[in-house]
N, C-alpha and C positions, 0 to 999 in steps of 0.2 A: 432444533430441541436434541439438543445430546443428553445421552446416558453413557456412564461411565462401563465398560465391560469390563471381563475378566483379565485382561490385554495391561488393563489404566491405561487403556484408550478412551477417547468419547467418540463415541458413533452418533452419526444422523440417516436416520433415513426417509426419504420423503419421494412423491411419486407424484409424477407430471401428467395430464392430462391434455393433449391436443384437440380440438372439434372445430372444423372446417362445416358451414353452412352455407347453406344458396341462401340470397340474400333475397331472391325472386319468390323460391319455392318454399322458404325454411326451414324445408329441409336438411340432415346432414348427410354431406355428401363424403365425409373421409374422418376419420378419427384417431389418433394416434398415443399409446402410454409411453413414458418415459420413466425407470425408475433408478432412484439416485442413492449410491451411500456416500459417507462424508466420514472420514475418518480424523482426529486430531490428536495428535500425540500429549497435548497439554492445556487443560484448562483455556489460561488465558489465549491458546488460539481459537477456542470456538468461536469468539467475539470478532475476527478478522480474517478477511480472504474467503469470507462464503461466497463461491462464485462456483457458476457451473457456465463452462464455454464448449460449446459445441453448434450441431445445428439439425431439424427436423428438414425433412425434405415430402415434398406433396407434389402431388402430379393432378392440376388440375386445368380447367378450359379458362379460355378469355371471356371474363364474365365477371359481376362484383360477389363477392364472397363476405363473413365473418371469419374471425378468429377468436375464439374463446380457450382461452388457457387457463385452467386450476391446478394450483400445488398445492400438496396436501402432505405436513407432517404426519406420519403414521404412528408416530409414537402419542402426540397430546392431539391429533384426528385433527386440528388447525388447518383452515385452509386459507388462503387467496386466491385470487379471480383476476383477471384482465380481460377485454374487450378490445379486439382492432377490426377495421375495417381495412379490405384488399379489394381492388379494382384492377386486374388485370389487363382490362380492355381499353384504359386511355393508353397507355401508349404500348409499342415494340419492344422497347427498349427496357430492359430493367439490371441495375449494376446494385448490387449489394450493399451493408456497411461493409469497412475495412476491418479486419482484426489482424492484429499487431502480435507477434510474437517475437524472443529468442531463445536460440535453446542453451542451457548453461546445467553441466556435465550430464549431458544426454537427457533434461528434461525441457521440455517447452513451457516457457513461465510465459506468460497472455501480460500484453504493456497495455496499460489503462491510462495513467496520466501523464506519468514519468520512468527514466530510466537512468540508470548511473555511467557515468562516464567511461567505465571499462568495457561497455556494451561494444563490441565492434560490428558487428554484424543484425540485423533487424531481418524477418519477414513478412510482409505482406500476404494476406488473401483473402478474394473474392469471389464472387457470383456474377458472372456476367452473361446476359441474352438477349439476342437482337435479331430481328429478322429483317433488318434494314440491310440490302446486300453491299452496300456502299460504304458501308463501315467495314476500314480493313482492319483498323488497330488500335488502341488504345494506348493515350497518356500518361504516361506516370511523371508527378514533378516531385522534388522534393524542397524546400525554401523556407528561407527566413526573412526577416523584415530587408535585406539586404539586396539575397541574389538568390538566384535557382542554386542549389548544390549539388542537383540531381536531376536528370534527366533518362527519360527511357520510354519506346516505341513497344509495346506490347502486341504483338500480332495474336487476331481473333481465329481460332479454328474451327470450321465444321462440327456441329453436334459436341459440343467440348462449353460448359457451363462454369467451371471453375477454376483458379485461378490461382498463382503462386509467384509471387516475385521474392528476391532477396537484394536487399541494399546495403553494401559496405561501409559504415562509416567513415568518417575522415574523424582523425583522432582532435582536429580542431575545431569540428561543431560540437556545441554547446548550447545551452539556454532553448528558445520557443523555437520551434520547427513544425512545418507544416507540410502534410504529404497529401496528394492531391492526382485522383485516377479520372478521367475524363473522355466519353467516347464524342465529344463536339456537341452532344445533346445533353445528355445525364451526369452526372456526376459526384463523387461523393470527399469528404476532406475527414483530415485528421490529424488531430493537436497534439503534441507531445513534446514536453520537456528533456533536454536531456541535462544532467545536472553537470556539474564542472569541479573536481577537486582543488582546483587551483584556489578556492577561497572557499576555507572550511567554515562549517555552519554552526561548527561550535564556538563556546564563549571567549576560547583562547587559541591562539595560533600557533602558542606549544603545545606540540604533540606530546610531548612529557607531561606536559599538567594535563591534557585531555585522558591521555593513558588511566591519571591515577584518580579523576573523577569516574570513568567510567568503572573502573575497581568497584567505587562503591555502590552502584547500580544495575550493572552487570551479573548476572547468576555467573555465578564458578566457572559451570562447565563452559557457558559464554566466554568468559573471558581469558582463562585459561587458555584459548587456541589463538590468543595474539603473543605470546610468550617468544615464540621461535617467529614471527615478521618483525617486517623491516618497518621503520614509520607508515609510507605511502601505504601500503599495506594493511595496517593494523588501522592506519586512516576510513581508508574504503569498505574495511569489515565494520569499521564503527556506525557507518555513515549507511550500509544495508543493511544492518541489525534494526537504528530508529525509522530507515524505508517502512521495515515489516511488519513494525507498531503501529504507523502511521495509522488514527482511525478514520483519515478521513481519505482516501487517496485520489477523490476526484480533484480534491488542491494541490497545489503546488506547497504549501505551506504545510508543517509538519507540526502539528498541535503537540504533540509529543517533548520534539525537541525543544520547542519554543517557551515551553514549559521549564524544560531544565536548563536550559542557557536563565530565563528569569531568577529562578531560585540561584544560580550562579552568582548572578548580579547582587543579588541579594545581601547572601553571604559576603562580598567580599566589602559590601558598604558598612556591613552590620556585625560583623565577626572580627573584624582584623585584629588581631593579636602583634603588637610592639610591630618587628620586622615579618610576620607572619600574614599570611593570606588567608581572607577569610575560608576560603571551599579546604584548605589544607589543616584545619582547627579541628576539635569534636564537635563544636558545635554546629559549623560548616558542615558537616560531614553529614550530622544525624539531619539539619534542615534541608541537604541537598537531598535523600533519602525518603526523606517524611512529608518533610513541606511545611507548614504552616502548623504551629500548634493549636490546637483549641483553646491552650490556656497557659500564661507563664507565670510563675508565682517567686518570687523570692524572699529570701531567708536568713538567719545566719546560722552557721555548724555551730551550737552549742559546747562543741568540746574544743574551738580553738577560733570561733569565732569570725570564720572564713563565709565569704557573704556565697550563697548559694542560688542556682536555677532551678527549677523546677519546670519542667516541660511538659505537658497531659497531652493526650492524642486523643481521639474519638475512639481510636481502635482500641482505647484502654491498655497502652502502653505510656507508660512514663520513664522519664530521661533527665537524671540528677545531674550536674557540672557544678561544680565547687570551682572556686578563683584560689590560685595560689599567693603570696605575696608578689610575684613580679608581674601580675595581674592579667594571666593567664586559665582560661578555663580549662579543666578537664571533667571527662566523661567518669563517672565514680561506680555506675552501675549498667546495669545492662537495660534493655526493653522487656516490662513483668505487667 
């Protein structure tokens, strides 16, 4: 739950309790508390990227345990719980999940599903523990459906269980990529998608058209950033912007961008006027911004008998378009 503070920021405070229970004695053997505060600069950002990326370390014996986790929202007092079983006696080897990230302007950005084409290096963090003295190194692979793209042997050091490797991505690498680390017994895999800017995901391959449409939907402070950019940099900027708005980052598809593209297809087929494409008309612009109206009513202007379309939205906004003698519709009012 987010509250607006005196600095016009939105803050959220949660408490996470980790509890280790011995499954044989049913007694608690360890407990740790994590307090987290998250700040967002705009309300829309409170609906996305609500992740915490970190780790909690416990020193436990080789036997069976259960791990209970409780997340408490300190404002609403709502809570969520989860329980996991841990059996450290099953295997002498342990390889953790792979944590992927890249560094942008001095800040580490966690990779969840996909990355942009302009990311040149990624880093992989993991933990590994083994009591098998015959295992001297781990093998790291980066590959796609056609070939192995990268291979590296990672030496295992005594009294070390945290590792990090850096991978330089070739500029030609795009699409679905698999990462794999193995000691020959245990293995961990991650799949990511590297986007290619050679194929534009927008409704048009004309960057000038894309820029005009983006002017409709982007906040002005965001749109003004592209004025000094070349076409390629502007396209990358747009892709990043829509990627950040993606409501489901666990899928390759961006539902918001799909909706935008669908709106553009509709306006081009419904609102084309003479030689002007639908997206470049007043009705097309309003449709791109607001979507399908709740109702469209047609009437005549009593002063000149011109045809009017009145679009009403559930938000309460009403837009009135009037046709001139050349068959073009012009917006004659704002939203009210």
